[in-house]
C-alpha positions, -999 to +999 in steps of 0.1 A: +000+001+000+028+024+007+046+018-025+014+025-045+012+058-023+046+066-032+039+061-068+010+079-070+027+109-052+058+107-076+034+105-106+013+136-093+048+156-087+063+146-121+030+158-140+031+192-122+066+194-129+062+189-166+032+211-171+050+239-153+081+236-177+056+238-207+047+276-197+064+304-194+067+319-157+040+343-148+056+379-149+083+371-173+087+388-203+085+366-231+105+379-261+098+353-287+061+357-282+062+393-287+082+390-320+057+363-331+030+387-324+047+417-341+056+398-373+018+385-374+007+422-367+030+436-397+021+409-421-014+420-417-011+459-414+014+460-443-005+435-465+027+416-473+029+390-500+043+357-494+076+372-511+077+403-489+070+381-457+101+359-466+124+389-474+113+415-449+102+398-417+138+383-409+152+418-415+127+437-395+135+411-367+172+416-371+165+453-370+145+450-339+172+430-320+199+453-330+178+486-320+170+466-286+207+461-280+215+498-284+191+507-258+197+478-233+233+491-230+222+527-223+197+512-197+221+494-179+244+526-180+218+548-168+203+526-143+238+521-128+243+559-127+209+566-111+212+540-083+246+557-072+239+579-041+250+615-038+249+620-077+272+648-092+266+670-119+288+648-141+268+619-132+238+635-145+258+646-178+268+612-184+233+598-180+221+624-207+251+617-228+243+579-228+210+583-238+219+609-266+244+585-276+220+558-277+196+580-297+221+586-323+232+551-331+196+542-334+189+571-360+222+556-379+207+520-379+171+533-387+189+549-419+208+516-426+176+493-423+153+514-442+177+514-470+176+474-467+138+477-465+135+496-494+152+468-514+124+443-506+094+465-502+077+493-521+083+529-505+046+530-493+049+499-474+082+513-459+066+543-446+034+521-436+058+502-414+071+532-395+034+540-383+025+502-379+055+499-361+048+529-335+013+516-333+024+481-325+049+495-296+022+519-283-004+488-280+022+465-266+032+491-239-005+499-231-009+461-225+020+461-205+010+489-182-025+477-178-011+440-168+015+457-143-011+480-128-035+453-125-009+431-108-001+461-083-037+467-076-043+430-065-013+429-043-028+461-021 
């Protein structure tokens, strides 16, 4: 009887362990899900052909990743400086300089990739991409804020 109970308990634990691994942990940012969502959104909003999807979507994902890297480095440097106690004027100048340099790198990257986009998409779709990308970011930010504020409200 004890062996059956132990086996059943082990089976239940194993089942919970396996199902827990299938789902991303609540509260963790799922980059891959966001990339897929953005890709689907752009396909629809830009009314991309199969050929355009094949050429543009990987290029856009590469662009987004590089852009994220630029701002990630700036965020890390800025966060480090903001955590510092007794900040000096030089610290504040460094924060401003770091963020302006990131914006400058971003502008350069945009110029580079918009030239690449123009080789695989008509000019109208390249321009539509700019507004679609902005709409997607705004919607994603709004969802994030709603989820974040909803979570904080439950904690109170």
